[in-house]
C-alpha positions in Angstrom: -6.7 -18.8 28.4 -8.9 -16.1 29.8 -5.9 -14.0 30.7 -4.5 -14.3 27.2 -7.8 -13.2 25.6 -8.0 -10.2 28.0 -4.5 -9.2 27.0 -5.4 -9.6 23.4 -8.3 -7.2 23.8 -6.1 -4.7 25.7 -3.5 -4.8 22.9 -6.2 -4.2 20.2 -7.6 -1.2 22.1 -4.6 0.8 20.9 -5.0 0.1 17.2 -6.9 1.9 14.6 -10.5 0.7 14.2 -10.9 -1.7 11.2 -14.7 -1.3 11.1 -16.9 1.8 11.1 -15.5 3.7 8.2 -13.3 6.0 10.3 -9.9 4.7 9.2 -9.4 6.0 5.6 -6.2 4.1 4.9 -4.9 0.6 5.4 -8.4 -1.0 5.8 -11.4 -1.6 3.6 -14.8 -1.9 5.3 -17.9 -3.2 3.6 -20.0 -2.2 6.6 -21.5 -5.7 6.8 -20.8 -7.3 10.3 -22.4 -10.6 9.2 -19.9 -10.8 6.2 -17.0 -10.1 8.5 -18.1 -12.9 10.9 -18.4 -15.3 8.0 -15.0 -14.5 6.7 -13.4 -14.9 10.2 -15.0 -18.4 10.4 -13.5 -19.3 7.1 -10.1 -18.0 8.0 -10.1 -20.0 11.3 -11.3 -23.1 9.6 -8.4 -23.1 7.1 -5.7 -21.6 9.3 -3.9 -24.9 9.5 -4.3 -25.8 5.8 -1.1 -25.4 3.8 -1.1 -24.1 0.3 2.4 -25.5 -0.3 1.0 -28.7 -1.9 -2.2 -28.3 -3.8 -2.5 -32.1 -4.1 -2.6 -32.4 -0.3 -5.2 -29.6 0.0 -7.2 -29.7 -3.2 -9.9 -27.5 -1.7 -7.5 -24.6 -1.7 -6.7 -25.1 -5.4 -10.4 -25.2 -6.2 -11.0 -21.9 -4.2 -7.9 -20.3 -5.9 -9.1 -21.2 -9.4 -12.6 -19.9 -8.7 -11.4 -16.7 -7.3 -9.1 -16.2 -10.3 -12.1 -16.9 -12.6 -14.2 -14.3 -10.9 -11.5 -11.7 -11.3 -10.9 -12.6 -15.0 -14.5 -11.7 -15.7 -14.0 -8.3 -14.1 -11.0 -7.4 -16.1 -12.0 -8.5 -19.6 -9.6 -11.4 -19.5 -9.3 -13.6 -22.6 -9.8 -17.3 -22.2 -6.0 -17.9 -22.1 -5.6 -15.8 -18.9 -4.2 -17.5 -15.8 -3.7 -16.2 -12.3 -2.3 -16.8 -8.8 -3.3 -15.8 -5.3 -0.5 -14.0 -3.5 -0.2 -12.5 0.0 -0.9 -9.0 -1.0 -0.3 -6.3 -3.6 3.4 -6.0 -2.9 4.0 -9.7 -3.6 1.8 -9.5 -6.8 3.9 -6.5 -8.0 7.2 -8.2 -7.1 6.2 -11.3 -8.9 5.3 -9.3 -12.0 8.8 -7.9 -12.0 10.4 -11.3 -11.2 8.5 -13.1 -14.0 9.4 -10.3 -16.5 13.1 -10.5 -15.5 13.3 -14.3 -15.6 11.3 -14.4 -18.9 14.1 -12.6 -20.6 17.2 -14.5 -19.7 18.9 -13.0 -22.7 19.0 -9.6 -21.0 22.1 -9.1 -18.9 21.0 -5.8 -17.3 17.2 -5.7 -17.2 15.3 -2.5 -16.5 11.8 -1.6 -15.5 10.1 1.6 -16.7 7.9 3.1 -14.0 6.2 6.5 -13.6 7.2 8.4 -10.4 3.7 7.8 -9.2 4.1 4.0 -9.4 3.8 2.1 -6.2 6.9 1.7 -4.0 6.4 -2.1 -4.3 8.1 -1.9 -7.7 11.1 -0.2 -6.2 11.3 -2.9 -3.7 11.1 -5.5 -6.4 13.9 -3.8 -8.3 16.0 -3.7 -5.2 15.4 -7.3 -4.3 15.8 -8.7 -7.8 18.7 -6.6 -9.0 16.7 -4.8 -11.7 17.4 -1.2 -12.8 14.4 1.0 -12.1 13.8 3.8 -14.6 11.6 6.3 -12.9 9.8 8.6 -15.3 8.3 12.0 -14.4 4.5 12.3 -14.7 2.4 15.1 -16.3 1.0 17.9 -14.4 -2.2 15.9 -13.8 -0.2 13.2 -12.1 -0.8 10.7 -14.8 2.1 8.9 -16.5 3.4 10.7 -19.7 3.1 8.3 -22.6 5.8 10.0 -24.7 8.3 10.0 -21.8 7.5 6.4 -20.8 8.0 5.3 -24.5 11.3 7.2 -24.7 12.6 5.4 -21.5 12.1 1.9 -23.2 15.2 0.3 -24.7 16.4 -3.2 -25.7 17.1 -4.0 -22.0 13.6 -3.1 -20.8 11.7 -6.2 -19.6 8.6 -4.5 -18.1 6.6 -1.2 -18.3 4.3 -0.4 -15.4 1.2 1.8 -15.2 -1.4 2.3 -12.5 -5.2 2.0 -12.3 -5.3 4.1 -10.2 -2.1 5.4 -8.6 -2.2 5.2 -4.9 -1.0 8.8 -4.1 -3.5 10.6 -6.3 -6.2 8.2 -7.3 -5.9 8.7 -11.1 -5.6 6.2 -13.9 -2.6 6.3 -16.2 -3.0 6.4 -20.0 -2.8 2.6 -20.2 -3.7 2.2 -23.9 -1.0 4.6 -25.2 1.7 3.2 -22.9 0.8 -0.5 -23.5 1.0 0.1 -27.2 4.4 1.6 -26.9 5.6 -1.4 -24.8 4.1 -3.9 -27.3 5.9 -2.1 -30.1 9.2 -2.9 -28.3 8.2 -6.4 -27.5 8.0 -5.6 -23.8 5.5 -6.7 -21.2 3.1 -4.1 -19.7 1.8 -4.6 -16.3 -1.2 -2.7 -14.9 -1.0 -2.2 -11.2 -4.8 -2.3 -10.3 -4.2 -3.6 -6.8 -6.4 -0.8 -5.4 -8.8 -0.3 -8.3 -9.2 -3.8 -9.9 -12.2 -4.8 -7.9 -14.0 -1.4 -8.0 -13.2 0.2 -11.4 -15.1 -2.5 -13.4 -18.2 -1.6 -11.4 -17.6 2.1 -11.9 -18.2 1.6 -15.6 -21.4 -0.3 -14.9 -22.6 2.6 -12.8 -22.2 5.0 -15.7 -18.9 6.6 -14.5 -16.2 7.5 -17.0 -13.2 5.2 -16.6 -10.1 5.3 -18.8 -9.4 1.9 -20.4 -7.1 -0.3 -18.4 -8.1 -3.9 -18.5 -7.0 -6.8 -20.7 -9.3 -5.3 -23.4 -6.4 -3.0 -24.0 -3.9 -4.5 -26.5 -0.4 -4.8 -25.0 -1.5 -5.3 -21.4 0.2 -8.6 -20.4 -0.5 -8.7 -16.6 -2.7 -7.2 -14.0 -2.5 -7.2 -10.2 -5.8 -7.0 -8.2 -6.0 -7.0 -4.4 -8.9 -9.0 -2.9 -8.1 -7.6 0.5 -9.0 -4.1 -0.7 -12.3 -3.5 -2.6 -13.2 -7.2 -2.6 -13.5 -6.6 1.2 -11.7 -9.9 2.0 -9.6 -10.4 5.1 -5.9 -9.5 5.0 -4.0 -10.5 3.1 -4.7 -11.7 -0.5 -4.1 -10.4 -4.0 -4.2 -11.8 -7.5 -1.6 -11.6 -10.2 -3.2 -12.4 -13.6 -1.2 -13.1 -16.7 -2.6 -12.9 -20.2 -1.2 -16.4 -21.1 0.4 -19.4 -19.2 3.6 -18.7 -21.1 3.9 -15.3 -19.5 3.3 -16.7 -16.0 5.6 -19.7 -16.2 8.8 -17.8 -15.2 7.0 -16.9 -12.0 7.1 -20.5 -10.8 10.0 -21.9 -8.8 11.0 -25.5 -8.6 14.0 -27.2 -6.9 14.7 -30.9 -6.9 18.4 -30.5 -6.2 18.4 -31.7 -2.6 17.3 -34.9 -0.7 14.0 -33.6 0.5 10.6 -33.1 -1.2 10.8 -31.3 -4.5 9.9 -27.8 -3.9 7.4 -26.3 -6.2 6.0 -22.8 -5.6 3.7 -20.4 -7.6 4.6 -17.5 -5.4 7.4 -16.2 -3.2 5.9 -18.2 -0.3 6.4 -21.9 0.3 4.3 -22.7 3.3 1.3 -20.4 3.3 -1.9 -20.6 5.4 -5.1 -21.5 3.6 -6.9 -19.1 5.9 -6.6 -15.9 3.9 -7.5 -17.6 0.7 -10.6 -19.3 2.3 -11.6 -15.9 3.8 -11.4 -14.2 0.3 -13.2 -17.0 -1.5 -16.0 -16.9 1.2 -16.5 -13.2 0.9 -16.5 -13.2 -2.9 -19.0 -16.2 -3.1 -21.2 -14.5 -0.5 -21.3 -11.1 -2.1 -21.3 -12.1 -5.8 -21.4 -9.7 -8.7 -24.6 -7.8 -7.6 -23.3 -7.4 -4.0 -20.1 -5.8 -5.3 -22.0 -3.5 -7.6 -24.0 -2.2 -4.6 -20.8 -1.8 -2.5 -19.2 0.1 -5.4 -22.2 2.4 -5.7 -21.9 3.2 -1.9 -18.2 3.8 -2.1 -18.5 6.1 -5.2 -21.4 8.0 -3.6 -19.3 8.6 -0.5 -16.3 9.7 -2.7 -18.4 12.2 -4.6 -19.8 13.6 -1.4 -16.3 14.0 0.1 -15.0 15.8 -3.0 -18.0 18.1 -2.9 -17.6 18.7 0.8 -14.0 19.5 0.5 -14.7 22.0 -2.3 -17.1 23.8 0.0 -14.5 24.2 2.8 -12.2 27.2 2.9 -8.6 26.1 3.3 -9.0 22.7 1.5 -8.9 21.6 -2.1 -8.9 18.3 -3.9 -5.5 17.8 -5.6 -6.7 15.6 -8.5 -10.2 14.7 -9.6 -10.3 11.0 -8.6 -10.9 8.3 -11.1 -11.7 5.8 -8.4 -12.3 5.9 -4.6 -9.1 7.7 -3.5 -9.2 11.3 -2.6 -6.1 13.5 -2.2 -6.7 16.8 -0.3 -4.3 19.8 0.0 -4.5 22.8 2.2 -3.9 26.5 1.4 -1.4 28.7 3.2 -3.6 29.3 6.3 -2.9 25.8 7.6 -1.1 22.5 6.9 -2.3 19.0 6.2 -0.3 17.5 9.1 -2.1 19.5 11.7 -5.5 18.8 10.0 -4.6 15.1 10.3 -3.8 15.4 14.0 -7.1 17.2 14.6 -9.0 14.6 12.7 -7.4 11.9 14.8 -8.6 13.6 17.9 -12.1 13.4 16.5 -11.9 9.7 15.8 -10.8 9.7 12.1 -7.6 8.6 10.5 -6.5 10.4 7.4 -3.1 9.4 6.0 -0.5 12.2 5.6 1.6 12.1 2.4 4.7 14.1 2.1 5.7 16.4 -0.7 7.4 14.7 -3.7 8.4 15.8 -7.2 5.8 18.5 -7.6 3.2 16.8 -5.5 2.7 19.0 -2.4 2.2 17.6 1.1 -1.4 16.3 1.3 -3.9 14.0 3.0 -4.9 10.7 1.5 -8.4 9.3 2.0 -9.2 5.7 0.9 -13.0 5.7 0.8 -14.9 2.4 1.6 -18.5 1.5 1.3 -18.8 1.8 5.1 -17.8 5.5 5.0 -21.2 6.4 3.4 -23.2 6.0 6.5 -20.9 8.4 8.4 -20.5 11.2 5.8 -22.2 14.0 7.8 -20.0 13.2 10.8 -16.9 13.0 8.7 -17.5 16.4 7.0 -18.4 18.0 10.2 -15.2 16.8 11.8 -13.3 18.0 8.8 -14.7 21.5 9.2 -13.8 21.5 12.9 -10.3 20.2 12.1 -9.6 22.8 9.5 -10.8 25.6 11.8 -8.5 24.3 14.6 -5.6 24.0 12.2 -6.1 27.5 10.9 -6.3 28.8 14.5 -3.0 27.1 15.3 -1.3 28.2 12.1 0.9 26.2 9.9 3.5 24.1 11.6 7.1 25.2 11.2 10.4 23.3 11.4 13.1 24.9 13.4 15.8 26.3 11.1 18.5 24.6 13.2 16.8 21.2 12.6 16.6 21.9 8.9 20.3 22.8 8.9 21.2 19.6 10.8 19.3 17.5 8.3 20.8 19.1 5.3 24.3 18.7 6.7 24.0 14.9 6.9 24.7 12.3 4.2 21.9 9.8 4.4 24.3 7.1 2.9 26.8 7.5 5.6 24.9 8.1 8.8 26.5 6.8 12.1 24.5 5.6 15.1 25.0 8.9 16.8 23.6 10.6 13.6 20.6 8.4 13.7 20.0 9.1 17.3 20.3 12.8 16.7 17.8 12.7 14.0 15.3 10.6 15.9 15.5 13.0 18.9 15.2 16.1 16.6 12.2 14.7 14.9 10.4 13.9 18.1 10.2 10.2 17.3 12.1 9.3 20.4 13.1 10.9 23.7 16.5 12.4 24.3 19.2 10.0 25.7 19.4 9.8 29.5 23.0 10.2 30.3 22.4 9.1 33.8 20.9 5.8 32.8 23.4 3.5 31.4 20.8 0.7 31.1 22.7 -1.5 33.6 19.8 -3.9 33.8 20.3 -4.8 30.1 22.4 -7.7 29.1 25.2 -5.9 27.2 25.2 -8.6 24.5 21.6 -8.1 23.7 21.3 -4.3 24.0 21.8 -2.1 20.9 25.3 -0.6 20.7 26.3 2.9 21.9 23.9 5.7 22.4 21.0 3.8 20.9 20.7 1.8 24.1 19.9 5.0 25.9 17.3 6.4 23.5 13.8 5.9 24.7 10.9 5.6 22.2 8.5 8.4 22.9 6.2 8.8 19.9 4.1 12.1 20.4 0.4 12.0 20.3 0.5 14.8 17.7 2.5 14.1 14.6 2.4 17.4 12.8 5.9 18.5 13.7 7.3 15.1 13.0 5.7 15.0 9.6 6.7 18.6 8.8 10.4 17.6 9.6 10.1 14.6 7.3 8.6 16.8 4.6 11.7 19.1 4.5 14.0 16.0 4.3 15.0 14.5 1.1 13.5 11.1 0.2 16.8 9.4 1.0 17.0 11.1 4.4 13.3 10.2 5.1 14.1 6.6 4.3 17.2 6.6 6.6 15.3 8.2 9.5 12.4 5.8 9.3 14.6 2.8 9.0 16.3 3.9 12.2 13.0 4.4 13.9 11.8 0.9 12.8 15.0 -0.5 14.1 14.4 1.1 17.5 10.8 -0.1 17.5 11.7 -3.7 16.6 13.5 -5.0 19.7 12.6 -8.2 21.6 10.4 -8.2 24.6 11.8 -10.9 26.9 9.8 -12.6 29.6 11.1 -11.5 33.1 12.8 -8.4 31.6 12.5 -5.2 33.7 13.1 -3.0 30.6 
């Protein structure tokens, strides 16, 4: 047991820190160690409980209903509103699409209307559920264009999606106008508030201007809110709220057409650990409304300070004034965001690079948590140093030969050799070793062809890799990263000398 715990600690040492406010993506830190300990105890206590059958574990049903009730009060939900706990924002978004599709069995070729800034989870849902995705360009302020969104709706549209806020730019779409257009066509309107749903309600109470986005807006039929984001609950829980039970009913799945138990599921999962739900319920019960109001105040204070600090730095600019706690930063011609990200990581900070797309330049994304507030001076000092280092190094450039290689390839028809060439060119893996034919591998288990000789060698500095991805088309980015994930995801077998 001791050896396993030691190994676990060794493995964790290579991960980004989840506490301390230094990881400004992926994690949300309240900065309250005692709350984290309480949540871990709750997760452990319910790790073996199974949410598959609420009659077998009624405590989970009680916690779910109370968690949904708390969220309903946040988002101006009418008395008819119902909700479900899911495994995260992606599942909530996917279920919103699935319920909309299955709620219109009369539509043979359903489509979903989504602004280009809508979360990729909706693209995943369209892919999985066979729904056409109509991606609509946004305005210059990165908000959805109500007129363009309305024009994209037709008799086969089953869902219109808006964001509160969008992940990439942190701005809230014109929900009222778009929801009205959807309602005029008799179409559902889903508000993706996965990242803002637990903090924007408190923004209004703190006197901040927030565009309308809740169930108080006529035409909004469903809202997704992640509790593992600004509810500061353990990973991973989210809520999908529907205005009425009738709207939610197509989300449920039941099957009695086999000799075993009758399967009845409210989400995509069947068996699901009660741990995350218990952790989320415990955190929400512990913090309560006033606790969340204070954490929101801290997060917004930190956000405002970062925006002001960026404005005071030569070489940096905030791309869009944030409506919430997400900040998007761009660089001028003296440096590039990817090098700034590398320099910040050397100083113990993780800022998420975002690639250029449809008028949005390459940039840095910062998700600001309450815990960031205590470290603002250090963050801004590190940012000044990182920009100075990036300016001194100069903007990273992609070799013209690599650009030509990328442009000559068809991402829909890449061979294994093409994949390997891309991975090597990008710096994501080492070059194949022709002298090593991997004789120690079982040939039936090793990847075919040159892939078996490509060694993963992720560089410590990612600027050149990100710059190469930035010049690639979205389809080529996807192909390259899928190939990289495939190379990463290979079994580690006991006794192997690989």
